[in-house]
LUMFIVO-439115 format. One line per 2 residues: number of its first residue (from 0); their letters; for each residue x negated, y negated, z of C-alpha. Coordinates in nm, 2 decimals. Example, Ala and Ser with C-alpha at 12.3 -4.5 7.8 and 13.67 -1.06 7.14 Angstrom:
// LUMFIVO-439115
0 = AS = -1.23,0.45,0.78 ~ -1.37,0.11,0.71
This chain:
// LUMFIVO-439115
0 = XX = -1.41,3.01,2.95 ~ -1.80,3.07,3.03
2 = XX = -1.90,2.68,3.02 ~ -2.01,2.45,3.28
4 = XX = -1.76,2.23,3.33 ~ -1.64,1.93,3.55
6 = XX = -1.39,1.64,3.60 ~ -1.36,1.38,3.85
8 = XX = -1.12,1.31,4.17 ~ -0.82,1.13,4.09
10 = XX = -0.80,1.21,3.73 ~ -0.80,0.93,3.44
12 = XX = -0.96,0.58,3.55 ~ -1.11,0.71,3.87
14 = XX = -1.46,0.75,3.75 ~ -1.72,0.64,3.99
16 = XX = -2.09,0.53,3.87 ~ -2.22,0.77,4.12
18 = XX = -2.13,1.04,3.93 ~ -2.39,0.95,3.65
20 = XX = -2.68,1.09,3.82 ~ -2.53,1.46,3.81
22 = XX = -2.52,1.47,3.44 ~ -2.85,1.29,3.38
24 = XX = -3.04,1.45,3.09 ~ -2.76,1.65,3.02
26 = XX = -2.59,1.74,2.68 ~ -2.21,1.61,2.74
28 = XX = -1.89,1.70,2.60 ~ -1.64,1.47,2.64
30 = XX = -1.26,1.63,2.62 ~ -0.98,1.35,2.69
32 = XX = -0.64,1.44,2.75 ~ -0.41,1.33,2.39
34 = XX = -0.25,1.00,2.58 ~ -0.34,0.67,2.59
36 = XX = -0.50,0.70,2.97 ~ -0.68,0.98,2.87
38 = XX = -0.83,0.80,2.57 ~ -0.92,0.52,2.76
40 = XX = -1.08,0.73,3.01 ~ -1.30,0.94,2.78
42 = XX = -1.44,0.58,2.68 ~ -1.53,0.47,3.02
44 = XX = -1.67,0.80,3.09 ~ -1.89,0.78,2.76
46 = XX = -1.99,0.44,2.82 ~ -2.10,0.51,3.24
48 = XX = -2.31,0.80,3.09 ~ -2.49,0.60,2.83
50 = XX = -2.85,0.59,2.92 ~ -2.80,0.90,3.15
52 = XX = -2.72,1.16,2.97 ~ -2.92,1.33,2.69
54 = XX = -2.65,1.30,2.44 ~ -2.30,1.20,2.44
56 = XX = -2.00,1.34,2.25 ~ -1.61,1.31,2.24
58 = XX = -1.40,1.59,2.08 ~ -1.03,1.55,2.03
60 = XX = -0.80,1.88,2.06 ~ -0.51,1.93,1.84
62 = XX = -0.26,1.97,2.15 ~ -0.20,1.73,2.42
64 = XX = -0.48,1.84,2.67 ~ -0.73,2.13,2.73
66 = XX = -0.48,2.35,2.92 ~ -0.20,2.33,2.64
68 = XX = -0.46,2.38,2.36 ~ -0.53,2.72,2.55
70 = XX = -0.19,2.79,2.60 ~ -0.15,2.76,2.24
72 = XX = -0.43,3.04,2.19 ~ -0.73,2.86,2.18
74 = XX = -1.06,3.08,2.29 ~ -1.40,3.01,2.43
76 = XX = -1.55,3.09,2.05 ~ -1.29,2.81,1.92
78 = XX = -1.43,2.59,2.19 ~ -1.76,2.65,2.13
80 = XX = -1.74,2.61,1.73 ~ -1.52,2.28,1.76
82 = XX = -1.82,2.13,2.03 ~ -2.09,2.20,1.79
84 = XX = -1.95,2.15,1.41 ~ -2.00,1.83,1.24
86 = XX = -1.72,1.57,1.31 ~ -1.42,1.61,1.01
88 = XX = -1.40,1.27,0.95 ~ -1.15,1.35,0.66
90 = XX = -0.92,1.51,0.89 ~ -0.91,1.25,1.21
92 = XX = -0.92,0.94,0.95 ~ -0.83,1.03,0.60
94 = XX = -1.18,0.98,0.47 ~ -1.58,0.98,0.53
96 = XX = -1.89,0.78,0.53 ~ -2.01,0.83,0.19
98 = XX = -2.38,0.72,0.00 ~ -2.25,0.44,-0.30
100 = XX = -2.50,0.63,-0.56 ~ -2.26,0.96,-0.47
102 = XX = -1.94,0.79,-0.44 ~ -1.88,0.48,-0.64
104 = XX = -2.01,0.65,-1.01 ~ -1.69,0.88,-0.97
106 = XX = -1.43,0.57,-0.91 ~ -1.22,0.46,-1.19
108 = XX = -1.24,0.11,-1.23 ~ -0.89,0.07,-1.37
110 = XX = -0.59,0.08,-1.10 ~ -0.34,0.33,-1.11
112 = XX = -0.02,0.10,-1.12 ~ 0.34,0.24,-1.06
114 = XX = 0.45,-0.09,-1.16 ~ 0.19,-0.32,-1.26
116 = XX = 0.07,-0.53,-1.07 ~ 0.28,-0.49,-0.77
118 = XX = 0.27,-0.14,-0.71 ~ -0.02,0.10,-0.65
120 = XX = -0.02,0.47,-0.66 ~ -0.14,0.55,-0.32
122 = XX = -0.09,0.21,-0.17 ~ 0.13,-0.03,0.03
124 = XX = 0.31,-0.33,-0.10 ~ 0.48,-0.59,0.14
126 = XX = 0.77,-0.79,0.00 ~ 0.87,-1.04,0.29
128 = XX = 1.08,-1.33,0.26 ~ 1.38,-1.52,0.47
130 = XX = 1.68,-1.37,0.57 ~ 1.98,-1.38,0.31
132 = XX = 1.71,-1.49,0.01 ~ 1.76,-1.22,-0.22
134 = XX = 1.43,-1.02,-0.14 ~ 1.63,-0.67,-0.10
136 = XX = 1.74,-0.75,-0.44 ~ 1.45,-0.76,-0.56
138 = XX = 1.31,-0.44,-0.41 ~ 1.60,-0.25,-0.56
140 = XX = 1.54,-0.42,-0.90 ~ 1.20,-0.32,-0.89
142 = XX = 1.27,0.05,-0.80 ~ 1.53,0.03,-1.10
144 = XX = 1.28,-0.10,-1.35 ~ 1.02,0.21,-1.20
146 = XX = 1.28,0.47,-1.26 ~ 1.37,0.37,-1.59
148 = XX = 1.02,0.21,-1.74 ~ 1.20,-0.10,-1.82
150 = XX = 1.00,-0.42,-1.85 ~ 1.11,-0.70,-1.67
152 = XX = 1.16,-1.00,-1.92 ~ 0.85,-1.23,-1.93
154 = XX = 0.63,-0.91,-1.99 ~ 0.43,-1.02,-1.63
156 = XX = 0.55,-0.69,-1.41 ~ 0.58,-0.36,-1.64
158 = XX = 0.61,-0.03,-1.60 ~ 0.40,0.24,-1.83
160 = XX = 0.65,0.50,-1.78 ~ 0.97,0.58,-1.58
162 = XX = 0.92,0.74,-1.22 ~ 1.08,0.89,-0.96
164 = XX = 1.20,0.68,-0.73 ~ 1.31,0.73,-0.34
166 = XX = 1.48,0.42,-0.19 ~ 1.55,0.42,0.21
168 = XX = 1.85,0.17,0.26 ~ 1.90,0.04,0.60
170 = XX = 2.04,-0.33,0.50 ~ 2.33,-0.27,0.25
172 = XX = 2.60,0.02,0.20 ~ 2.67,0.22,-0.06
174 = XX = 2.96,0.04,-0.23 ~ 2.70,-0.28,-0.22
176 = XX = 2.45,-0.07,-0.38 ~ 2.64,0.08,-0.63
178 = XX = 2.76,-0.26,-0.78 ~ 2.39,-0.42,-0.77
180 = XX = 2.27,-0.14,-0.93 ~ 2.55,-0.11,-1.23
182 = XX = 2.52,-0.46,-1.26 ~ 2.12,-0.47,-1.30
184 = XX = 2.10,-0.15,-1.52 ~ 2.35,-0.35,-1.74
186 = XX = 2.11,-0.64,-1.72 ~ 1.86,-0.43,-1.87
188 = XX = 2.05,-0.29,-2.17 ~ 2.18,0.02,-2.01
190 = XX = 2.54,-0.07,-1.88 ~ 2.79,0.20,-1.72
192 = XX = 2.46,0.44,-1.65 ~ 2.27,0.55,-1.34
194 = XX = 1.87,0.54,-1.31 ~ 1.75,0.88,-1.38
196 = XX = 1.54,1.05,-1.06 ~ 1.64,0.76,-0.84
198 = XX = 1.73,0.89,-0.49 ~ 1.93,0.66,-0.22
200 = XX = 1.84,0.77,0.14 ~ 2.11,0.59,0.37
202 = XX = 2.00,0.48,0.68 ~ 1.80,0.78,0.78
204 = XX = 1.68,0.81,1.14 ~ 1.32,0.82,1.16
206 = XX = 1.00,0.69,1.35 ~ 0.69,0.71,1.09
208 = XX = 0.47,0.63,1.41 ~ 0.55,0.96,1.51
210 = XX = 0.39,1.31,1.34 ~ 0.76,1.41,1.31
212 = XX = 0.85,1.10,1.12 ~ 0.51,1.15,0.91
214 = XX = 0.60,1.50,0.84 ~ 1.00,1.40,0.72
216 = XX = 0.89,1.14,0.53 ~ 0.60,1.30,0.35
218 = XX = 0.84,1.62,0.25 ~ 1.13,1.42,0.13
220 = XX = 0.87,1.22,-0.11 ~ 0.73,1.57,-0.20
222 = XX = 1.04,1.73,-0.27 ~ 1.15,1.45,-0.49
224 = XX = 0.86,1.42,-0.66 ~ 0.87,1.01,-0.62
226 = XX = 0.60,0.79,-0.72 ~ 0.74,0.50,-0.57
228 = XX = 0.92,0.47,-0.21 ~ 1.10,0.16,-0.13
230 = XX = 1.20,0.06,0.26 ~ 1.44,-0.17,0.31
232 = XX = 1.34,-0.29,0.59 ~ 1.03,-0.14,0.74
234 = XX = 1.20,-0.27,1.08 ~ 1.47,0.07,1.08
236 = XX = 1.14,0.30,1.05 ~ 0.96,0.25,1.39
238 = XX = 1.01,0.15,1.70 ~ 0.71,-0.03,1.79
240 = XX = 0.67,-0.38,1.92 ~ 0.65,-0.61,1.63
242 = XX = 0.42,-0.89,1.78 ~ 0.19,-0.60,1.92
244 = XX = -0.13,-0.53,1.71 ~ -0.21,-0.20,1.85
246 = XX = 0.13,-0.10,1.81 ~ 0.16,-0.20,1.45
248 = XX = -0.14,-0.07,1.37 ~ -0.03,0.30,1.46
250 = XX = 0.29,0.22,1.21 ~ 0.11,0.09,0.91
252 = XX = -0.18,0.38,0.93 ~ 0.09,0.60,0.95
254 = XX = 0.24,0.47,0.64 ~ -0.09,0.46,0.43
256 = XX = -0.16,0.83,0.53 ~ 0.21,0.88,0.39
258 = XX = 0.08,0.66,0.07 ~ -0.23,0.86,0.04
260 = XX = -0.10,1.22,0.08 ~ 0.18,1.14,-0.14
262 = XX = 0.00,0.95,-0.44 ~ 0.28,0.73,-0.40
264 = XX = 0.33,0.35,-0.38 ~ 0.53,0.27,-0.07
266 = XX = 0.70,-0.08,-0.11 ~ 0.84,-0.19,0.21
268 = XX = 1.04,-0.49,0.28 ~ 0.96,-0.74,0.55
270 = XX = 1.08,-1.08,0.71 ~ 0.91,-1.36,0.73
272 = XX = 0.82,-1.55,1.04 ~ 0.94,-1.88,1.14
274 = XX = 0.60,-2.04,1.14 ~ 0.54,-2.42,1.05
276 = XX = 0.19,-2.60,0.98 ~ -0.10,-2.46,0.79
278 = XX = -0.02,-2.08,0.88 ~ 0.33,-2.13,0.69
280 = XX = 0.16,-2.29,0.40 ~ -0.07,-1.92,0.33
282 = XX = 0.16,-1.64,0.15 ~ -0.04,-1.41,0.35
284 = XX = 0.06,-1.50,0.67 ~ 0.39,-1.54,0.62
286 = XX = 0.56,-1.18,0.71 ~ 0.70,-1.18,1.04
288 = XX = 0.51,-1.03,1.35 ~ 0.16,-0.88,1.42
290 = XX = -0.12,-0.96,1.16 ~ -0.16,-0.59,1.14
292 = XX = 0.13,-0.53,0.90 ~ 0.01,-0.73,0.62
294 = XX = -0.33,-0.64,0.71 ~ -0.26,-0.28,0.56
296 = XX = -0.09,-0.39,0.24 ~ -0.28,-0.36,-0.08
298 = XX = -0.05,-0.60,-0.26 ~ 0.22,-0.89,-0.07
300 = XX = 0.48,-1.06,-0.26 ~ 0.58,-1.36,-0.10
302 = XX = 0.95,-1.43,-0.19 ~ 1.07,-1.76,-0.16
304 = XX = 1.43,-1.92,-0.12 ~ 1.65,-1.96,-0.44
306 = XX = 1.70,-2.28,-0.60 ~ 1.95,-2.33,-0.86
308 = XX = 1.91,-1.94,-0.93 ~ 1.53,-1.98,-0.98
310 = XX = 1.31,-1.80,-0.69 ~ 0.93,-1.88,-0.68
312 = XX = 0.71,-1.59,-0.59 ~ 0.36,-1.56,-0.51
314 = XX = 0.15,-1.20,-0.58 ~ -0.19,-1.18,-0.37
316 = XX = -0.37,-0.86,-0.45 ~ -0.69,-0.64,-0.32
318 = XX = -0.72,-0.53,-0.68 ~ -0.59,-0.82,-0.90
320 = XX = -0.58,-1.17,-0.94 ~ -0.32,-1.38,-0.76
322 = XX = -0.03,-1.47,-0.95 ~ 0.25,-1.72,-0.93
324 = XX = 0.57,-1.67,-1.07 ~ 0.95,-1.78,-1.10
326 = XX = 1.21,-1.55,-1.10 ~ 1.54,-1.63,-1.31
328 = XX = 1.84,-1.49,-1.16 ~ 2.07,-1.47,-1.47
330 = XX = 2.46,-1.36,-1.44 ~ 2.58,-1.22,-1.75
332 = XX = 2.93,-1.13,-1.93 ~ 2.74,-0.74,-1.92
334 = XX = 2.56,-0.76,-1.61 ~ 2.26,-0.95,-1.41
336 = XX = 1.92,-1.00,-1.56 ~ 1.61,-1.13,-1.43
338 = XX = 1.37,-1.32,-1.60 ~ 1.02,-1.44,-1.53
340 = XX = 0.78,-1.73,-1.58 ~ 0.46,-1.89,-1.48
342 = XX = 0.55,-2.15,-1.24 ~ 0.32,-2.38,-1.40
344 = XX = 0.39,-2.34,-1.75 ~ 0.07,-2.53,-1.90
346 = XX = -0.17,-2.32,-1.70 ~ -0.27,-1.93,-1.82
348 = XX = -0.19,-1.71,-1.57 ~ -0.54,-1.57,-1.35
350 = XX = -0.55,-1.21,-1.52 ~ -0.47,-1.37,-1.89
352 = XX = -0.77,-1.61,-1.80 ~ -1.01,-1.34,-1.72
354 = XX = -0.92,-1.19,-2.06 ~ -0.95,-1.49,-2.23
356 = XX = -1.29,-1.52,-2.06 ~ -1.40,-1.18,-2.17
358 = XX = -1.27,-1.20,-2.49 ~ -1.48,-1.51,-2.52
360 = XX = -1.79,-1.37,-2.42 ~ -1.76,-1.08,-2.61
362 = XX = -1.69,-1.22,-2.92 ~ -2.01,-1.42,-2.97
364 = XX = -2.16,-1.07,-3.03 ~ -1.86,-0.93,-3.21
366 = XX = -1.72,-1.18,-3.44 ~ -1.48,-0.95,-3.62
368 = XX = -1.33,-0.92,-3.24 ~ -1.21,-0.64,-3.05
370 = XX = -0.96,-0.41,-2.97 ~ -0.79,-0.39,-2.62
372 = XX = -0.97,-0.10,-2.48 ~ -1.30,-0.24,-2.54
374 = XX = -1.17,-0.54,-2.29 ~ -1.04,-0.27,-2.04
376 = XX = -1.40,-0.15,-2.00 ~ -1.56,-0.50,-1.93
378 = XX = -1.27,-0.68,-1.73 ~ -1.15,-0.34,-1.51
380 = XX = -0.79,-0.38,-1.62 ~ -0.60,-0.12,-1.77
382 = XX = -0.57,-0.09,-2.14 ~ -0.22,-0.17,-2.14
384 = XX = -0.27,-0.50,-1.92 ~ -0.53,-0.60,-2.15
386 = XX = -0.30,-0.53,-2.46 ~ 0.02,-0.70,-2.31
388 = XX = -0.23,-1.03,-2.22 ~ -0.43,-1.05,-2.53
390 = XX = -0.01,-1.05,-2.71 ~ 0.07,-1.30,-2.45
392 = XX = -0.21,-1.54,-2.53 ~ -0.17,-1.48,-2.93
394 = XX = 0.18,-1.61,-2.86 ~ 0.01,-1.92,-2.73
396 = XX = -0.21,-1.96,-2.96 ~ -0.52,-1.91,-2.73
398 = XX = -0.59,-1.60,-2.93 ~ -0.58,-1.46,-3.29
400 = XX = -0.51,-1.07,-3.37 ~ -0.55,-0.91,-3.78
402 = XX = -0.45,-0.58,-3.85 ~ -0.74,-0.36,-3.91
404 = XX = -0.78,-0.08,-4.14 ~ -0.59,0.19,-3.92
406 = XX = -0.37,-0.11,-3.84 ~ -0.48,-0.12,-3.48
408 = XX = -0.48,-0.50,-3.37 ~ -0.79,-0.67,-3.32
410 = XX = -0.80,-0.97,-3.12 ~ -1.05,-1.27,-3.13
412 = XX = -1.02,-1.61,-2.93 ~ -0.90,-1.91,-3.17
414 = XX = -1.14,-2.12,-3.31 ~ -1.39,-1.84,-3.41
């Protein structure tokens, strides 16, 4: 193809330090094979040439190796362009380094929730719990909440509007799913109805760590226009070793890419480990397998074991304050209802505490009080979250509200 090129005897893993002198003061382009030995060999060659070569650059071709790339139509001009053009960080990693002064001013401070505060558009949510503890029930219930736009009684989990949902069911069969869906819909005051735009995908055979698996899942999400994807459980959509950090990083990077490219919230159900001691006390580390799994999540829901139809659940979020809830599972004559409450009834939820503190500070200057949208600008929470938090505080007596001239609710802390 007209380039000065070389390799080494024996192939991958057989580079010798004596070769370094041949490339002294050269501009070196390394083209690795697209497998693990090829990547490791490229890293080894680059490390050897450091201090010898004038410059070192590694490029990654879309085919498995250079020969396959040429057979697929790659030309000398194409290769020259690839070798000389700036690296495409977005294509290779999904993002690129940026100056904060150019990047951050355009970032919306409010979070784009599909279900607030448990599922974020373009993000991952991990729901983990012990076997037979009801975590699949909760994931199905949250899917129905998203598909119907219903509020979970207690007002701590809300959905601004109904969205299409794609539910990948591996644990339960169609008959059990039918019974549960009808029971939960009745508990949401929609008896005898099926949720609109709620799609079941029963036991699809896919591996999201592969290009084909990612493509299939992305296309299914795009075709259904789903904004929430529930995977019950994550172990069924990959063939990786769960305790291997490197293998699970590949799986989780793939799921992150799926969420990012479709701008959907991906919630995956996961099993808890059997750890004891300090690690068992921290909700973030209760998920089974490598820590690479939970590290990829934007939101973590630690689902406990039910006692007298009450299950403790802890939320940990990168975009919101942590919260601890009680889920009350209630069997009614017409169906099944879930009701939420704060675990410590005497305390204020962290989000509400943030709202109350901001309200007190702002009202030092605005004695007449403020509306929810003003509070949203200060706290970074959504207007809907501030409005609901203010109403909860008003019910408890921590905040007061009056109707303005345009009948909007104006809040101020009690005692002001």
